[in-house]
Steps between C-alpha positions, in 0.01 A plus 500: 500500500777741594694423177187555292451840665863606428459388138177699467664808644800465272281474193299805616821709551624398156169597346505845681860556388428433138189711511681809643805458274553784255451430133485746215661834423581701810533876442653778706499874430689820584307764696406686178344192345788398274565125511786383719486128407293229340592148623350165407448241775361143499416376848732762665790397265654733245384362161480701179599851409605758762521865405655786704469877428679827572306783676482674163300199355773358279586127529782426739531120454318195367556148619354165420441236773407132502406337832700762696815490288609752235451344165522691174614844406584768760504858382609811696433845375632862567238745626457644147386166362825384328622154558767464771570129488346184362578134566336154505465276805434130505389385850673810647828442309622738218505319167561661167583865424510788747485852364579814696437852373621857576242757610491646143386157362833394353618138559749481794583129517399164354564187713422145412410248775463123484310359793622785730860494384637801311666382174545836318492872560521802271503855626428815303613856562253773583404711203363842616380579139274196492121582508256209562229461234143571616427130467740430786276683742178310409542206733580675825349851454136524622447877494210490261318257729586715805367811330176317409461356850549847663276653231778755435393722201764611255438735218676404181448487117511119457290193588732381776693782678875487571580434865827529702658154538533557875160674551420866550713507818809434291457857354479649857817306590680671211380841617754751647334786691644830370694685765316830474159333492602311815622804687196710418247218573355464150266203465267400232457268193665533160293367211685409183453299179779251429572342163602139525660322201468138398802409725329645808729806514388858572600693194312829583282663765288810511385680809124547520485645854806610689579647842842660430816530708659223304229240576383481138849415378553258793175321401602471142841363598345239732271380224784491246695263733211263515467189281151421365305217361401661166142562397317273260235523226323186394781284651777690337766707685480862390636847591253671735429797731394469861404763759677467837458688832817539704450597866730727692445472875726601791481291820773671700371854553827606669661503155279789382671838481271780617399734213591811705866398525690643212839557649758306305695396810191369667404303193845350476491408872163330447631308200797374704272388783272317250799328345614377840144370562496311172819310581407427865394162597129420566379486857292180536326359803349148481305310760322165514190417708282194539247332742706201594701463820828522305486677168685379189837677458722531190810293513766771524261763634272756343795652322487200261158619375632855466801385300275295272270799449590660167350844487370580149697769322197717442426492877856606574489776246170639632605466866196285587447459869237346726388189672470155326302230679516142376319195649691174438426136574806319640449124532637282782811432293590873479403538132291793383197364318289813418504875539243779488545877475311686772651848447746628241666804351487406132753486212571130547626526860239263650571232235875534562451465876280192445778352284753569776281325753453203276881472463545492880521170701349526849530324829138384543251624757435302821203434721571304811851416365344344180572631149183639344379691197477875558360809336741787552470878442799665357516877549764685300558874517674624193687829493755592240614822673 
């Protein structure tokens, strides 16, 4: 009787386990709704295609799994959509050709593997003059899909508008705030029409609405430095014109020079102080809270997270400051499983901090001396003064 009861309980537990096991495509998203990952599971085991994305929406990597093991092609991409590396795995072992690429799309190395053993390798020098064809962006660049999902409206003269390969934020990252506009507190939006050729290059731009003090020229220069996916008509790549709005916004009000100060020495003194501020190190305060008896702690301390936190260039340039709050789920093994933005400052800072947290290995939380899963709140005060 006892054995029969044990057998019945075992069958019941097995049934419950198989019922609750995950199967299908599991999706996760960045706070702005852009996909973070799409991973295929069968009974809680990786099986099928797994896709991972950059915060700008472009494909970061694609991997094929079979019963938990990597099987098939693995492709890694740069954040503009160009292929970074490509190789084939058979039961987790490299087999066949491996191709690595420079960030401009040129071939960097070609390696031949036979059942995990390298048998040949050829390396190629970097060619700064090489320009990747538009077709090279098609596999990894998802900006058209991102624009459609966000319902971003672009005004252009073709059926499919040209879009920056790294998204609209890539234009802002190329933007240099003019000195006099910064000193006198000028903010606003410059509207221009850019002409994009069949190679995705900006060949001309015309200011439609300007704000002066060098901002119009700075906006044109930022757009000119940006690579585009060219526009299309009836499936054919064509030269096109697109209207773009470039925002100028000052986050550090201390950099503004009062309009009633016109003394040359005072202006020079202010300029010197500003230059010192620009080169100074950011002041960052990070704290971690939880509801467990002992909170998870980063191995190496909170400085590890700060070191992994790569502040976006546009945030540095605009002197972005404020509080970032991230909720993170740390399992009983000290691995970060999920994150959620509670409060942010924009310009990619939240996504970068999430990435830093994901990279960090923790000592797990404890309740009654037992390792447990924990939801932590990470508060980060960012100041670039």
